[in-house]
VMD Tcl script that draws the C-alpha trace (Angstrom):
set ca {
  {0.00 0.00 0.00}
  {1.73 3.17 -1.22}
  {-0.68 5.62 0.43}
  {-2.39 5.75 3.81}
  {-6.07 6.65 3.40}
  {-7.52 8.99 6.02}
  {-10.63 11.14 6.35}
  {-10.02 14.75 7.43}
  {-12.50 16.78 9.47}
  {-12.33 20.22 7.85}
  {-15.37 21.98 9.30}
  {-14.41 25.64 9.88}
  {-10.80 24.82 9.03}
  {-8.87 27.24 6.78}
  {-7.66 25.69 3.52}
  {-5.79 27.35 0.66}
  {-6.19 26.91 -3.08}
  {-3.54 28.40 -5.34}
  {-5.20 29.13 -8.68}
  {-8.40 30.82 -9.75}
  {-9.62 28.80 -12.73}
  {-11.90 25.83 -13.36}
  {-9.56 23.24 -11.82}
  {-9.40 25.30 -8.64}
  {-13.21 25.63 -8.69}
  {-13.69 21.83 -8.76}
  {-11.49 21.40 -5.70}
  {-13.19 24.30 -3.92}
  {-16.58 22.62 -4.33}
  {-15.33 19.52 -2.46}
  {-13.70 21.55 0.30}
  {-16.83 23.64 0.77}
  {-19.02 20.52 1.00}
  {-16.73 19.32 3.79}
  {-17.33 22.60 5.64}
  {-13.88 24.09 5.08}
  {-13.11 27.80 4.93}
  {-11.88 28.19 1.37}
  {-9.13 30.74 0.68}
  {-7.72 31.46 -2.79}
  {-4.53 33.06 -4.00}
  {-4.42 33.83 -7.74}
  {-3.89 36.77 -10.13}
  {-7.49 36.30 -11.36}
  {-10.52 34.33 -10.21}
  {-13.66 32.92 -11.83}
  {-16.95 34.27 -10.53}
  {-18.28 30.88 -9.37}
  {-15.06 30.22 -7.42}
  {-15.23 33.64 -5.78}
  {-18.79 32.87 -4.73}
  {-17.64 29.71 -2.91}
  {-14.87 31.68 -1.17}
  {-17.34 34.25 0.08}
  {-19.97 31.70 1.14}
  {-17.39 29.79 3.16}
  {-16.22 33.06 4.75}
  {-12.77 32.70 3.24}
  {-10.58 35.30 1.56}
  {-9.41 35.88 -1.97}
  {-5.96 37.42 -2.40}
  {-5.46 38.78 -5.90}
  {-1.78 38.06 -6.36}
  {0.61 35.39 -7.64}
  {1.70 32.74 -5.15}
  {4.63 33.83 -3.02}
  {6.78 32.03 -0.48}
  {5.99 34.92 1.85}
  {2.49 33.53 2.40}
  {2.16 32.14 5.94}
  {1.33 28.55 5.02}
  {1.14 27.11 8.54}
  {-2.19 28.83 9.12}
  {-3.81 26.37 6.66}
  {-4.80 22.77 7.30}
  {-3.98 21.90 3.72}
  {-3.00 23.52 0.42}
  {-4.01 22.64 -3.14}
  {-1.94 23.84 -6.08}
  {-4.40 24.11 -8.98}
  {-2.80 26.42 -11.53}
  {-2.10 25.79 -15.21}
  {1.62 26.28 -14.64}
  {3.70 23.28 -13.56}
  {6.49 25.51 -12.27}
  {4.10 27.41 -9.97}
  {2.62 24.15 -8.67}
  {6.10 22.82 -7.96}
  {6.97 26.01 -6.13}
  {3.82 25.64 -3.99}
  {4.76 22.03 -3.20}
  {8.29 22.91 -2.14}
  {7.10 25.77 0.07}
  {4.55 23.53 1.80}
  {7.09 20.76 2.29}
  {9.40 23.21 4.00}
  {6.59 24.09 6.43}
  {5.27 20.50 6.88}
  {1.88 21.49 5.44}
  {-0.20 18.91 3.57}
  {-0.18 19.78 -0.13}
  {-1.75 18.45 -3.32}
  {-0.66 19.44 -6.82}
  {-3.51 18.61 -9.18}
  {-2.60 15.90 -11.72}
  {1.02 15.94 -10.55}
  {1.54 12.93 -8.22}
  {5.28 13.52 -7.56}
  {4.36 16.89 -6.03}
  {1.60 15.63 -3.76}
  {1.70 14.86 -0.07}
  {-1.95 13.80 -0.19}
  {-4.34 12.70 -2.93}
  {-7.95 13.74 -3.52}
  {-9.87 10.51 -4.18}
  {-12.98 9.83 -6.22}
  {-15.85 10.17 -3.75}
  {-19.23 8.56 -3.20}
  {-21.16 10.85 -0.86}
  {-23.83 9.22 1.28}
  {-23.21 11.55 4.21}
  {-22.42 10.78 6.92}
  {-21.20 7.71 5.04}
  {-18.44 8.64 2.57}
  {-16.64 6.16 0.30}
  {-13.42 7.15 -1.42}
  {-11.45 5.42 -4.19}
  {-7.84 6.35 -4.88}
  {-5.13 5.04 -7.21}
  {-2.15 6.97 -5.77}
  {-2.49 9.37 -8.67}
  {-1.65 6.72 -11.28}
  {-5.10 6.39 -12.83}
  {-7.76 8.92 -11.76}
  {-9.99 7.87 -14.69}
  {-10.03 4.29 -13.40}
  {-10.88 5.54 -9.90}
  {-13.83 7.48 -11.32}
  {-15.03 4.43 -13.27}
  {-14.96 2.33 -10.10}
  {-16.84 5.08 -8.31}
  {-19.52 5.00 -11.02}
  {-19.89 1.23 -10.61}
  {-20.16 1.50 -6.83}
  {-22.64 4.39 -7.02}
  {-25.21 2.03 -8.51}
  {-24.73 -0.58 -5.79}
  {-24.80 1.67 -2.71}
  {-28.37 2.85 -2.00}
  {-28.83 6.53 -1.19}
  {-30.51 5.41 2.02}
  {-27.16 4.24 3.37}
  {-26.51 7.75 4.63}
  {-29.72 7.70 6.65}
  {-28.80 4.25 7.98}
  {-25.40 5.52 9.11}
  {-27.06 8.48 10.83}
  {-29.61 6.19 12.51}
  {-26.79 3.92 13.74}
  {-24.94 6.89 15.16}
  {-28.01 7.91 17.16}
  {-28.22 4.47 18.78}
  {-24.50 3.76 19.07}
  {-24.05 4.78 22.73}
  {-27.21 2.91 23.80}
  {-26.05 -0.30 22.11}
  {-22.54 0.11 23.55}
  {-23.93 0.40 27.06}
  {-26.11 -2.69 26.62}
  {-23.54 -4.92 24.83}
  {-20.13 -4.43 26.42}
  {-18.09 -6.94 24.39}
  {-17.00 -5.29 21.11}
  {-17.09 -8.56 19.11}
  {-20.63 -9.28 20.30}
  {-21.61 -5.69 19.58}
  {-20.34 -5.97 16.01}
  {-22.40 -9.14 15.51}
  {-25.46 -7.32 16.84}
  {-25.06 -4.53 14.26}
  {-24.36 -6.97 11.42}
  {-27.48 -8.97 12.26}
  {-29.48 -5.74 12.52}
  {-28.35 -4.52 9.10}
  {-29.48 -7.84 7.64}
  {-32.94 -7.47 9.24}
  {-36.07 -5.56 8.07}
  {-34.83 -2.54 10.05}
  {-32.64 -1.41 7.16}
  {-35.58 -1.11 4.77}
  {-37.57 0.82 7.37}
  {-34.78 3.39 7.59}
  {-34.44 3.54 3.80}
  {-38.18 4.26 3.55}
  {-38.07 6.92 6.24}
  {-40.08 4.92 8.78}
  {-37.79 5.89 11.66}
  {-40.37 5.27 14.41}
  {-40.71 1.66 13.30}
  {-36.91 1.38 13.01}
  {-36.58 2.65 16.61}
  {-39.10 0.03 17.74}
  {-37.19 -2.75 15.97}
  {-33.84 -1.86 17.50}
  {-35.38 -1.52 20.97}
  {-36.89 -4.98 20.55}
  {-33.58 -6.39 19.30}
  {-31.78 -5.04 22.37}
  {-34.38 -6.56 24.71}
  {-34.10 -9.95 23.00}
  {-30.32 -9.88 22.67}
  {-28.50 -12.95 23.96}
  {-24.85 -13.91 23.79}
  {-24.18 -15.23 20.24}
  {-23.41 -18.90 19.74}
  {-20.29 -19.85 17.84}
  {-20.41 -21.25 14.33}
  {-17.88 -22.64 11.86}
  {-17.88 -21.87 8.14}
  {-16.06 -24.57 6.15}
  {-15.19 -22.54 3.06}
  {-13.57 -23.65 -0.19}
  {-11.20 -20.91 -1.36}
  {-10.70 -22.36 -4.85}
  {-7.35 -22.97 -6.54}
  {-5.83 -19.50 -6.10}
  {-7.42 -16.83 -8.26}
  {-9.51 -14.67 -5.89}
  {-12.06 -14.00 -8.63}
  {-13.04 -17.68 -8.48}
  {-14.43 -17.30 -4.95}
  {-18.17 -17.72 -4.60}
  {-20.25 -14.80 -3.34}
  {-21.17 -16.75 -0.21}
  {-17.52 -17.57 0.50}
  {-16.60 -13.90 0.29}
  {-19.47 -12.85 2.56}
  {-18.57 -15.36 5.27}
  {-14.85 -14.57 5.03}
  {-15.63 -10.92 5.69}
  {-17.81 -11.54 8.75}
  {-15.71 -14.22 10.49}
  {-14.01 -13.37 13.80}
  {-11.32 -16.02 13.27}
  {-9.86 -17.36 10.03}
  {-8.03 -20.70 10.16}
  {-6.34 -21.19 6.81}
  {-4.21 -23.64 4.85}
  {-0.99 -23.33 2.88}
  {-2.88 -23.45 -0.42}
  {-4.93 -20.33 0.31}
  {-3.30 -17.55 -1.72}
  {-2.28 -14.18 -0.26}
  {-4.74 -12.21 -2.46}
  {-7.56 -14.35 -1.05}
  {-6.40 -13.79 2.53}
  {-6.46 -10.05 1.83}
  {-10.23 -10.36 1.29}
  {-10.84 -11.65 4.82}
  {-12.03 -9.25 7.46}
  {-9.04 -7.09 8.28}
  {-9.31 -7.29 12.06}
  {-10.10 -11.00 12.19}
  {-7.67 -13.25 14.05}
  {-5.79 -15.28 11.42}
  {-4.29 -18.65 12.29}
  {-2.04 -20.50 9.85}
  {-2.33 -24.29 9.98}
  {-0.73 -24.97 6.60}
  {0.16 -28.50 5.72}
  {2.82 -29.52 3.24}
  {4.03 -33.06 2.65}
  {5.73 -34.31 5.86}
  {5.54 -30.80 7.33}
  {2.32 -30.05 9.20}
  {2.27 -26.66 10.94}
  {-0.64 -27.99 13.01}
  {-1.69 -31.67 12.92}
  {-5.24 -32.45 11.83}
  {-6.33 -33.28 15.39}
  {-5.06 -29.86 16.47}
  {-7.02 -28.13 13.71}
  {-10.19 -29.94 14.76}
  {-9.63 -28.85 18.36}
  {-9.07 -25.21 17.30}
  {-12.36 -25.13 15.43}
  {-14.26 -26.42 18.45}
  {-12.36 -24.21 20.91}
  {-13.06 -20.91 19.11}
  {-16.67 -21.78 18.29}
  {-17.32 -22.62 21.94}
  {-16.09 -19.10 22.80}
  {-18.94 -17.71 20.67}
  {-16.68 -16.89 17.71}
  {-17.63 -17.15 14.06}
  {-14.84 -19.24 12.60}
  {-13.97 -19.44 8.91}
  {-12.07 -22.63 8.12}
  {-10.57 -21.58 4.80}
  {-9.27 -24.40 2.61}
  {-7.74 -24.37 -0.85}
  {-9.93 -25.83 -3.58}
  {-13.07 -27.58 -2.34}
  {-13.21 -28.75 1.31}
  {-14.83 -32.08 0.39}
  {-12.40 -33.07 -2.39}
  {-9.19 -34.30 -0.75}
  {-9.57 -31.47 1.74}
  {-10.37 -33.52 4.88}
  {-13.42 -31.34 5.36}
  {-15.51 -34.38 6.26}
  {-13.23 -35.18 9.17}
  {-13.51 -31.62 10.48}
  {-17.30 -31.42 10.43}
  {-17.54 -34.83 12.06}
  {-15.67 -33.28 14.99}
  {-17.97 -30.23 14.96}
  {-21.07 -32.40 14.88}
  {-19.82 -34.43 17.83}
  {-19.23 -31.22 19.82}
  {-22.65 -29.79 18.95}
  {-21.17 -26.87 16.99}
  {-23.26 -25.27 14.24}
  {-21.55 -25.22 10.84}
  {-22.01 -24.33 7.20}
  {-20.18 -25.78 4.19}
  {-19.40 -23.59 1.19}
  {-18.13 -25.50 -1.85}
  {-15.20 -24.11 -3.77}
  {-13.85 -24.64 -7.26}
  {-11.64 -27.68 -6.91}
  {-8.13 -27.62 -8.36}
  {-9.07 -30.14 -11.06}
  {-11.69 -27.79 -12.52}
  {-9.85 -24.53 -12.02}
  {-6.35 -25.57 -13.05}
  {-7.46 -27.57 -16.08}
  {-9.61 -24.67 -17.32}
  {-6.78 -22.16 -16.90}
  {-4.42 -24.57 -18.67}
  {-6.79 -24.89 -21.63}
  {-7.46 -28.60 -21.02}
  {-11.12 -29.72 -20.91}
  {-11.43 -32.68 -18.55}
  {-14.09 -34.28 -20.74}
  {-14.59 -34.10 -24.49}
  {-16.91 -36.02 -26.77}
  {-14.02 -37.21 -28.94}
  {-11.42 -37.91 -26.25}
  {-12.84 -38.61 -22.80}
  {-16.31 -39.57 -21.63}
  {-15.34 -39.81 -17.96}
  {-12.97 -38.16 -15.50}
  {-11.53 -39.53 -12.30}
  {-10.05 -37.58 -9.39}
  {-7.30 -39.36 -7.47}
  {-4.75 -38.64 -4.80}
  {-1.24 -40.03 -4.80}
  {-1.04 -39.46 -1.05}
  {-3.45 -41.69 0.85}
  {-4.24 -41.45 4.55}
  {-1.89 -44.31 5.50}
  {0.88 -42.83 3.35}
  {0.58 -45.55 0.71}
  {0.84 -44.49 -2.95}
  {-1.06 -47.58 -4.10}
  {-4.02 -47.00 -6.44}
  {-6.50 -49.30 -8.25}
  {-4.18 -49.40 -11.27}
  {-6.22 -51.80 -13.40}
  {-9.30 -49.54 -13.17}
  {-7.26 -46.53 -14.26}
  {-6.07 -47.97 -17.56}
  {-8.90 -46.90 -19.83}
  {-8.41 -45.10 -23.13}
  {-11.31 -42.63 -23.08}
  {-10.86 -41.45 -19.52}
  {-9.11 -38.47 -17.94}
  {-7.16 -38.98 -14.73}
  {-6.56 -36.00 -12.44}
  {-4.00 -36.60 -9.74}
  {-3.80 -34.42 -6.62}
  {-0.66 -34.39 -4.44}
  {1.18 -36.76 -6.78}
  {4.29 -34.77 -7.68}
  {6.70 -36.61 -5.36}
  {5.57 -40.05 -6.50}
  {5.04 -39.09 -10.14}
  {7.74 -41.32 -11.60}
  {6.44 -44.41 -9.80}
  {2.83 -43.61 -10.73}
  {3.73 -43.33 -14.43}
  {5.67 -46.60 -14.27}
  {2.81 -48.46 -12.62}
  {0.29 -47.21 -15.18}
  {2.54 -48.37 -18.02}
  {3.09 -51.74 -16.28}
  {-0.68 -52.23 -16.12}
  {-1.15 -51.61 -19.83}
  {-1.44 -47.86 -20.35}
  {0.31 -46.47 -23.43}
  {3.72 -44.94 -22.72}
  {2.88 -42.08 -25.10}
  {-0.33 -41.14 -23.26}
  {-0.24 -37.32 -22.90}
  {0.34 -35.84 -19.45}
  {0.21 -32.25 -18.24}
  {1.60 -30.80 -15.04}
  {-0.12 -27.60 -13.89}
  {1.89 -25.87 -11.18}
  {0.35 -23.03 -9.13}
  {-2.69 -23.10 -11.40}
  {-4.95 -20.02 -11.80}
  {-2.34 -17.77 -10.15}
  {0.11 -15.34 -11.82}
  {2.83 -17.96 -11.20}
  {1.03 -20.68 -13.19}
  {3.32 -22.99 -15.16}
  {2.21 -25.83 -17.45}
  {4.50 -28.60 -18.72}
  {3.29 -31.22 -21.18}
  {4.82 -34.63 -21.86}
  {3.92 -38.30 -21.85}
  {3.82 -41.05 -19.26}
  {7.26 -42.07 -20.44}
  {9.01 -38.72 -20.01}
  {6.95 -36.37 -17.81}
  {8.79 -37.29 -14.58}
  {12.12 -36.22 -16.09}
  {10.68 -32.79 -16.91}
  {9.88 -31.91 -13.31}
  {13.42 -30.84 -12.40}
  {14.18 -29.51 -15.89}
  {11.29 -27.03 -15.64}
  {11.60 -26.50 -11.86}
  {8.04 -27.62 -11.22}
  {7.04 -27.18 -7.58}
  {4.00 -27.94 -5.45}
  {1.16 -27.33 -5.56}
  {1.00 -29.17 -8.87}
  {-1.91 -30.99 -10.47}
  {-1.28 -33.89 -12.86}
  {-3.68 -34.47 -15.78}
  {-3.38 -37.73 -17.74}
  {-5.35 -38.38 -20.91}
  {-5.88 -37.56 -24.57}
  {-7.60 -34.28 -23.63}
  {-4.15 -32.88 -22.89}
  {-3.55 -32.68 -26.67}
  {-6.21 -29.96 -26.86}
  {-4.10 -27.52 -24.82}
  {-2.09 -26.50 -27.87}
  {-5.15 -24.92 -29.49}
  {-7.24 -24.05 -26.41}
  {-4.69 -22.52 -24.03}
  {-5.51 -18.96 -23.02}
  {-3.38 -18.58 -19.90}
  {0.29 -19.34 -19.20}
}
mol new
graphics top color blue
foreach p $ca { graphics top sphere $p radius 0.5 }
foreach p [lrange $ca 0 end-1] q [lrange $ca 1 end] { graphics top cylinder $p $q radius 0.2 }
display resetview
């Protein structure tokens, strides 16, 4: 994060704009809406800008900018002239006095940025790009405008009116947050949107009377193979309301960034022969936090019920009487094959697909080899990179063609995706040559031949 976003309270605070034209006018409008006292220094000034200055009880000084101006009397300064040299001079003078300064459309000479704004006062949403792409920021603002009802401002104001009452009734901040989240999901929100504030008051009074300590719950959430855009809407919603997030090694950093920022995050990542927390410990953590009344998101790469040991975890929750939800995710087989341009089934090549793991619970790599040797079938192997050479040998020994196509998809759906194609006879030798690392998915079958024409990612 290259900038630190803050919201300034500028009511009755003196601010200075250097420049008297249209650019200066646009900035003055925003400052005036925030309640600032707008002052302008410029050789000439547009009539509409002068009107804002007078209405805000500011002053207009008809003169070029000079270093003699006492800058420390202003909360912030905006350089909005048509002359780059003047704007630079304003920036340098403000820097010398430690005064916040913005040079319009000149990021190197800015100590703060003016974001694109969605105004639902007292709720204000801002979007900034560190000055690199203001047009993109405005486009995002336009998209968000349509999805944030105008009534949100009234809802924020209503919440503020009741905030101290709720705080006095519900002391624990985590429980208080759950109360508000549940309230916003109730009919109360629509009552506020429609202006029925008396009914909204009645509903919140009733909710406070009926309030009881929340019971814990566990969300078993599939995070997909890595690309955050493959998350389901429900997964994202639960990730952002969980108090605790217990996550695996295969959950990518961009996906973790989407979890609630102040949630407690516990890493229990498991790699081959290297378990940060054993499975029994993970089960105990889920029960422990849920019994404390926490909402726990158990975040697992791929789908929790496909080689994710999700069944074992909810068995433990069921035995402990803990409420839980299961949110499916896009499993690695679907996600990685699609991003590699390899359809798992195809009318001409494969009428069935089989998901396998080369790493069974007892540690044995043995598989039902005879059942796997079938021409019009796709095999997808999870966690088989270490035993790949032996797996290929055993398939060949049981009658599979040595020239059967094989694809290795490493770090599929992520920016680091790498795909290597070979055959049963030679794919194992390509692992070190191409520096293939886990997590890697192995796809075996004639459908691999289609990658050459269907690939659209790396």
